[in-house]
N, C-alpha and C positions, 0 to 999 in steps of 0.2 A: 144422752138422757134416756133413762129407762121409763117404761110406761107404767107398769103396776106400782112400783115404788113412788114414782113422781106424781101419781094422782092419788093413790090410796094414802100414801104417807103425808100428802099435803095436809090432811085433816086429822092428824094424830091427836088423840084426845088429850086434853090438858090434865095434869096430875091432880088427884083429889086432895083436898085439904082435910084437916082433922074434923072440920065441921060437916064434911060430906059434900060440900060444894066443889066447884072447880076453880082453880087458880088461873087467872088469865095469863097466858104465856106471853113472853116478850120476844121481840125480834132479835136474832143473833147478829147484831150490827157488824161485828168484826168479820164474820164470815160473809155477810152480804156486801160489805164494802170491798172485800177481796173479789167477789164476783163483779161488782161495779168497775173495779180496776181492770179486770179481764175484758169487760165490754169496752172500756176506754181504749185499751191496747188494740183490740180487734178493729174498732172503728177508726182509730188514728192511723194504724198501719195501712188501712185501705186508702185513706184520703190524703196522707202526708205528701205523696209525690206532687199533688196539685200545687202546693205552696213552694215546691223546690224544683219546678219544671225546668227552668232555664239552666240552672247550675247542673242538674242531672244530665240534661241533653248535651251540654258542653263536654262534660267528663266522659260520657258514653259515646260521644261523637255520632249522635243521631239527631234527627229533627225533634222539635218540641212535640209535634203530633205523634211521633213514634214513641217518645217518652211517656206521653199521655196514655198510651196503651198499657202501661204498667198498672193503671187502675182498672182497665177493662179486663186484663188477664186475671187479676185478683178476683173480680166478680165472676168470671167464667169458672175459675177453680172452685169457688164456693157453690155455684149453681150446679155444676156437674157432679159434685161429690157429696153434697149434704145428705141426700136420701140414701145412696148405697152405703156410705160410711156409717150413718146412724143405724141402718139395719145390721150391718156387719158387726158393730160393736155393742149391740143391745145387751149382750151378756156380760160385758166388762163391768168391773166395779167402777162407780162413778168418779171417785176421787182420782184414781189412776188415769182415767180417760181425760179428765180435765187437765191434769198435769201434762199428759202427752200432747194435748192440743196446744197448750201454752208454750211447751218446749218447741213445738213446731214454729211458733212465732219468733222465738229467740233465734232459732237456726236461720229462718228465712230473712229476718232483718239484719243479722250479722253478715250473711252472704251478700245481701243487697248493699250493705255499707262498704264492703271491701272489693266488690266486683268492678272491673273496668270493661267488662265484655257485656254488650247489650243482651245477647242471647242468654247468658248465665243469669243476668238480672231478671229477665222475664221468667226463667225457670223458678228462681227464688220467689218471685211474686206469685206465681201459680201455686207453689207450696204454701205460701202464706194464705192464699184463698182457700186451699184445702183445709188447713188448720181452722180457718174461720168458719167453714161449713160445719165442721164438727163442734166447734165451740158454741156457735149460735144455736144449734139444735139441742145443746146440753144446758146452757146457762139459765134460760127461763124456767125450765123444769127443776133445776137445782134450787133456784130461788123459791119456787113454790114449795118444794119439799122441806126447806129449812124452816118454814113458817107454819104456825097454826092456821086453820082454815080462815078465821076471821081477819087474818093479817096477810093473806097470800098476795092480794093486789098491791099492798104497800111494799111487800118484800120484792116483788117484780119491779115496782117503780124505783126502788133503791138501786137494784142491779142495773136497770136500763138507764139510770142517770148518767152512766158513762158515755152515752151517745151524745147528748147536747154538750157535755163538758168537753168531749173530744173535738166537736165541731166548732164550738165558740171559743174555747181556750187552747185546746191542744194543737190544732192546726196553726193558729197565729203564733203560738209559742214555738212550735217546731220550725215554722218558717223563719222566725227571728233567729233561732239558734243556728239554723242552716246558713243564714246570711252572715251571721257573726263568726261562726267557727267552721262552716262548711257543711254541705248536705249530708256527708257521711257521718258526721258527729251526731246529727239529728237521729239517724237510724240506729247508730250505736247506743244512743241514749235510750231508745226504745228497747234494745236488747237488755241494757242494764236494769230498766224498770221491770222487764219480764222476769229476770232472774230473781229480783226481790219478791215479785209476786209468787213465783214458784215456792219460795221458802214460806211466804205468807199462807198460801193454800195448804201446804204440807202441815203447818202448825195450827191453823185456825178453822179450816173447813172440814166438817165431818164427812166420813165416807159412807156410802150406801151400796148395797149389792145391785148387780144388774138383773136382768130377767132370766128366768128359766126358759129353755128353748121352746117348750110347748106353749108358753104364754105369749110369745112374740107375735104381734099382729102382722098381716100382710100389708105392705104399704098402700097398694092401690085399693084394697078393700076399705081403707080408711076413708076414701072419698065418698063411700056410700053411707057413712055415719051422718045422721041429720045434723046440720049446722056447720059441718066442716067446710063444705064447698062454698057457702056464702062468705065465710070468713076469709078463705083463700082468694076468692074473687075480689073482695074489698081490699085485701092486702096488695094484690097485683096492681089494681087500678089506682088506689090511693098513693102508693109508693111511686108509681109511674108519674102521676100528676105532680107530686112534690119534687121529684128528681129533675123533671124537665125545667122547672124554674130554678131549683137550688143549684144545679150543676152549671147553669149559665147566668147566675145572678150577677157576676162581674160584668159580663157583656151587656146585660139588661141595664144595669146602673150606669155603665159607660155611655150608652145611648141616651140616657137621661141627663148626662153631664155630671154624674155623681161618681165618677170613677175613683176619686180620692176617698170616698165614703164607704167603700165596700166592706172594709174591716169593721167599721162602726155599725153598719147595718147588720152584719152577721153577729156582732156582739149583742145587739139589742134582740135579735132573733133568738140567740142562745140563752140570754137571761129570761126571756119569756118562756122558752121551752122548759127551763128548769122549774119555773113557777107552775107550768102545766103538769109536769111530772109530780110535783107535790100535791096538786089538787086531785089528780087522777088517783094517786096512791091513797089519799084519804077517803075518796068517795067510790072507788071502783067496786067494792063489795056489793053495794046496793044500786049503783047507777051506771053499770057498764054500757048499757044501750044508749042512755041519754048522753053520756059523755062522748061516745063515738059519734053520735049525730052532731053534738055541739062542736066537736073537733072538726068534722067535715065542713060544717057551716062556717066556722071561723076562718078556715083556710079559703073557703069560697068567697067570703066577704073581703078577705085580704087580696085575693086575686082580682076581684071586682074593683077595688080601690086602685090597684096598680094598673088596671086596664083603662080606667076612666079618668082618674085624677092624679096620675103619676107625675104631672108637671109641677105639683106642689110638694116641695121637699118634706115638709112636716108630715104630710099624709103618707109619704113613702115609709117613714118611721112608724107611723100608726099601723100601716099594713104589716110591717115587720113584726110588731108586737102581736097583732092578731094571728099572723101566720105561726109564730112561735107558740102562742097559747093553744092554737088548734092542733099543731103537729107534735109538740113535745111529748104528750102522753100517748100518742098513737102506737108506738112500739109496745108499750105496756098493755094497752087495751087489746091489741090484736093477738099478742102472745097469750094473754089470759083467756081471751075468747076461744082461740083454737085449742088451748089446753083443756078448757072446760068442755068444749064440744067433743073433742077426741076421746075423753074419758080414758079407758085402758089402752087406747091407741094414741095417747098424747104425744109420744115420741115421734111416731110416723107423721102425725099432723104438724108437729113443730118442724120436722125436717122439710116437709113440703112448703111450709110457710117461709122458711129460710131460703129455699130454692127459688120460690116465686119472688121473694123480696129482692134477691140479687138479679134475677131476670129483669125485674122492673127497673132496677138501678141501671143495668146495662142498656135496657131499652130506652130509658129516659135520656141517657147520654146520646144515644144514636138519634132518636126522634128530635131531641132538642137541637142537635147539630144540623139536622135537615131543615127544621123550622127556621133556624137562624139564617141559613143560606138562602132559603126560598122565600120566607115571609118576613124575616126580621125579628128582632127580639120582642117587639110589641105583640107578637102572636102568642108569647108564652102565657101570660095571665088568662087570655081567652081560652087557650087549650086546657089549662088547669080547671077553669070553670066547667068546660064541656065534660071533662073526665069525672068531675066530682058529682055530676048529676046521677049517673048510675050507681055510684058509691052510696049516696044518700038513699036512693030507692031500694037498694038491696038490704041495707041496714034496717030500714023501715019494714021491709017485707019479712026479714028473718027474725021476727019477734018470738017465735016459738022455740027455735034452735039456732044457735049462732050468736045472736045478740039479744038475749032475753033481758027483761027489765031488771030482774034480780038474779044474781049468780046462783046456780044450783050445783052444789058440791057435796059429794058424799061425806058423811061424818064418821065413817068407819075408821078404826085404828089401823095405821100402817106400820111397817117395820121401823124399828129404831136404827139410828146410825150405828155403824160398827167399825 
C-alpha cells in the first residue's frame, strides 16, 4: 500500500454533472469483492491447520502441539516482515504488488499440501506469513482508494468481511473437506481459489502507482503523528484480549460441558460478526469513535456473561452474539482509524498495525495457554475484561486524534487508476 495515493486518492472528487452538481459515486463491488476474497484467503490460510491438526500431525509424524506451531510460525512471518516489506515496496505499482502477495499464498499452500517433511512445511507456512504481512498492509489502503471519501468506511467493511466469513464458514468447511478427502485437498483447494483470484484481480481491480522515493515516510517517524500511537495501542490490547478467548474457545466450552456445541457457537459468533460489519460500514463515516467504544463494551459484556453465568447454555449463545457484534467491525474500525490518523504516512501506520495485530495473536495464544495450565479456562473471560478497561480508556482519551467523533479526511483530488 502506498501512502500518498492511498490517502489522497481516497477522496477523489466525483465527476460533475451537466447541472454543475456532483454525481454520487458508487462502490466498485467487483473489485472490492476481489479484495474481500483476498482477505478470506489470508485469514483462512492462517487458521486452517487448527481444524486439520490431527491428520496433519499423523502425516508429518510430529505431535499435535508441534503441528500447532504452523499457526505460530505464520504469525511470526507476518510480524517480522510487514514493516520492512511495506517500506521496501513503497514504490511498486499497487496491482503488481497485490498479485505478488497472492501468488505467495498459492505457492505456500501448494508446498504445504504436498510436503511430507515437517521442516519444509514450516518454511512454507513462514512464506505464507510473509505474504500475509504484505497483503494486510496493502488491502485496507487499496479498499480506501477504490472508494469516494463518503464511502471509504463501507469499502473497507466489504473488504474486511472476508475475516468473519473465513472464521465462521471457511474453517468449518475446510475441516469438513479435510475429513472427507484429506487435509492436503483442503490446502490444494486454497491454491485453486487463489489462482482464480489472481485472474479476478488482473481483470477487475484497477492499478495505482506507488510513491516517489522522496515522498516515502520513515516508519518510526510515523509514531510521532498524533493519533497513530493510541490506535496502535488499542489494536495490540484489543486483539490480545479477543485472541485469548477465541483461540481457546473449544477448551472453554469443553469445561462447560458444551464440547459438542463449539461449531454452533462459532457459527453464531460469525453471523453476528457479519451483522457488525454491515452496521460499521454504514455508520463509520460519522460514528467511528462511538462504534469503537460500543464494540469494546459489547465484548466486555459478553466476557462478563461468560464469567458469571456461563452455566446457563442460552446465555452462552447470547454472549456469542454480543461478542460477534462487538468484534466483527473492529478490523474495519482500526484500519480506518490508523489510515486516517497516519495521513500521508498511512502505509507505515498500516504496516505497524499489521505487525502489532499478529504480535497480539501470537501473544494471545501463548498467554491463553499459560492461563489454561495455571488458572483454568474460567480465567479467560476475566482476563478479557481486565484488558478491555485500558482499551476503552484510551479510545475515550484519544478524542482529538485517533478516535475522533467524525472522520476528518482530505477532499483533495488524488491520482486516477492507470
